[in-house]
N, C-alpha and C positions, 0 to 999 in steps of 0.2 A: 028627504031633501033630494031633489033631482040634480043630476050632474049637468055641467054646462057643456053645450055642444058648440062646435065651430061653425063657420058659415056654410060648410058642406054638410052639416048635420052629423059629423063623426065625433066619436069620443076622443078627448085629448089623450096623449101618451101618459102611461102610468109611471110610477117610480121604478118599477121593475124594468121597464124598457130603457129608462135612463141608466140604470145600473148595468144593464147588458151592454149598452152603448159604451159606457165608460170602460167596462171590462174588455170589450172588443178593441177599443182604442188603446188600452193599456197593453193588450196582447200584441197588437200591431207594433206599438212602440218598442215593446220588449224584443219582438222578433227582429225589428229593424236594428235595434241596438246590438243584438246578438250577431246579426249578419254583418253589421258595421265592424264589430269587434273581431269577427271571424276574418273579415276582409283585411283588417289591419294586421291581425296575426299572420295571415297568409302572405301579406306584403312584406312583413318583417322577416318571415321565414324565407321569402324569395331573396330579400336583401342579404340575409345571413348566408343563404346558399350561394349568392353571387360573390360575396366576400370570401367564402370558403373556397369557391372555385378559383377566384382570383389569387388567393393566397397559395393554393395548391399549384396553380399555374406558375406563380412566381418562384415557388420552391423548386418546381420541375425545371424551370428555365435557369435558376441559379445552379442547380446540380449539373445541368447540361453545360453551362458556361464553365463550371469548375472542371468538368471532364475534358472539355475542349482545351482549357488552359493547361491542364496537366499533360494532355497529349501533345500540345504545342511545345511545352517545356521539354518533354522527352525528345521530341523531334529535333529541337534546337540543340539540346545537349549531345544527341547522336551526331548531328551535323558538325558541331564544334569539335567533338572527338575525332571525327573523320577528317576534318580540316587540319587538326593538330598532327594526326598521323601522316597526312599527306605532306605537311610542311617538314616533318621530321625525315620522311623518306626522301623528299626533294633535297633537303640539306645534306643527307648522307650521300645521295647520288652526286650532288655538286662537289662535295669534298672528295669522293672517290674518283670522279672524273678529273678533278684538278690534280689529284695525286697521280693518276694514270698519265695525264698530259705531261706533268713534270717529269715523271719517270721515263716516258717516251722521249721527251726532249733531251733528258740527260743521256739516254742510251744513244740517240742519234749524234749528239754532241761528242760523246766519248768515242764512238766509232769514227767520226770525222777526224777528231784530233789524233786518234791512234794512227791514222794514215800519214800524219805529218811527222811522227816521231822518228822514222828512218832518216828524215832530213836532219833532225837534231843529232842522231847518231853519227851521220857523215860529217857534220860540223865538228863534233867532238874528235873524231878521228883526224880531221884536218888540223885541228889545234895540237893534237898529240904528235903529229909528224914534224920532225925537224925541218926547218927551211931557213935559207939565208935571205929570202925575200921578206924584209920587214913590212913592206907595204901590203904584200899579200896576207901576211899573218895578221896585220892590224885590221885589214878588211874582214877577215874571217872572225876575228874577235868581236868586232862591231856587229856583225851579222848574228853571232851567238847571243850577244847581249840583247839585241832587239827581239830575237826569237824567245828568249827567256821572259822578257817583259810581256810579250804577247801571250805566252802561256799563263803567266801569273794573272793577267787581266781576265782571262777566260776561266779562271778558277782551277788551273792545273798546278799541282805541286809535286815536287820530287819526293819519292819515298826514301827516307833515311835508311841506309843499309850498312855502310862500312863502319866497323867497330861496334855495331849494335847486335844484341842477341837475335838469333834467327827466329823469324816469325812467319810461319807458313801462310798466314793471312795476307802477307804483302811480299814475301820473298819466295824465290824459286831456286832451291839449291841444286846446282848442276855438278858441283864437285865437293869432295870432302877430304880434309887433310888432318893428320894428327900432328899437333905442334904444341909443346908445353909452354911456349912463350905467349900463347893466346888462351883466352878463357874458354869455358865450355859453351859450345854452340854459338861461338862468336863468328860474325861475318868478317872474313879477312880479305876478301877481294870482291869487286863488283865488275862483272863482265858487261852487263847492260843495265843502265839505270831504269828504275821503275817510276811510274807516275800515277797520281790519283786525281780524279775530278771530284772535288769536295771530299766525300767519304767513300766514293766508288773507285775501286782499283781499275784503271784502264790498261795497265801493263805491269806485271810483276817484275821486281828487280831480280835479275839473274846473277846469282852469287856463289862464292866458294865459302864453305863453313868449316871451321876447325873444331876438332875434338867432339 
């Protein structure tokens, strides 16, 4: 039996050619599938790599932020401690300066008032001197009263001495006498009155001490 020929007089393709064509197409499909899968895997790997890099970057940034925060907190704490020390130093300086000013003012005030005490002594001597002029005596008494009131307003007080135990902190003993009618170390006479400005002695009391 003769085979059929096509219009060009050639033999038609055999089953083997068909199988070869199918195999070739299958191989091409397989290769394409493998390439596609490889591309997909590659893309997935890229995506994972990007995610990993992003995560790593975020961790790095978070660590850096934490370090910056920690450094900032340390700096803030240091500045706070510095500020507190400065406030304490200023407060001490203010108190010390105020105390020095008060002390200086008290010293100046005491020195000034000390210069007026001889006037007080003269008024006392005038009152102790007998006189027949009652108007004169009354005038001296009024002047002494006003003088005492002024001293009191300025914080000046008389140091108690007569009949008191001798105290070297406020008394200046210029004479000593043995007399059994008085107690031991008793002030028996005051030659010149002493005065204090608050707790500061501005003039010691000049006294005679017994026993």
